[in-house]
Phi, psi and omega in degrees: 000315179297323178296319179294322179290317180297324181275009176064025175278329182219144177263161178298323178300315180292322178297323177294317178297320179294319179296318177297315180298319178296320178296318179299316180292317180299324179274357180061043179252024186302313184296313179297320180296317177299319179298318181295312183284342177264351185296323183231155173267102181270099182292324180287331183246027183298320179294318179293317178300316179298314183294319177297316180294318179299313180294319179296317178297320180296316180296315179295322178296316180292324176295317179296320178296318178297318177295320180298316179295320181292324182284318188269331182051040179231169181269153175290136183280044181227165174273131182249154175242121180250134172258123190284151182266142179254016182284140178289140177084359179241146176295147184300328183264359179056023179080004183275355179292338180278355182278336189249147177292327182214150177239148176284120188302319184301334184269005178272347179266152176273000000 
């Protein structure tokens, strides 16, 4: 996390919004949380409201995608493009090659 903040990929503010969103999802308060942040138009906190909603939607979207993959055990009927990972000890495709029916060939090489 510190490396991501130092390299300017993520700000501390965004990490805080993501942590709040993860806690809300873990406690299963998504509906109530959406109602609270949508109840009023907070002009002073419009950016924070947007970021909290964005992070919460992202977490819920990834959970739904994970559940869909676990339930169906099938590939997506689309052509996928994978950009390979250069991390040591991890497969270059990070296991995502099994998600797609077809892959674009140029991105399969290192």
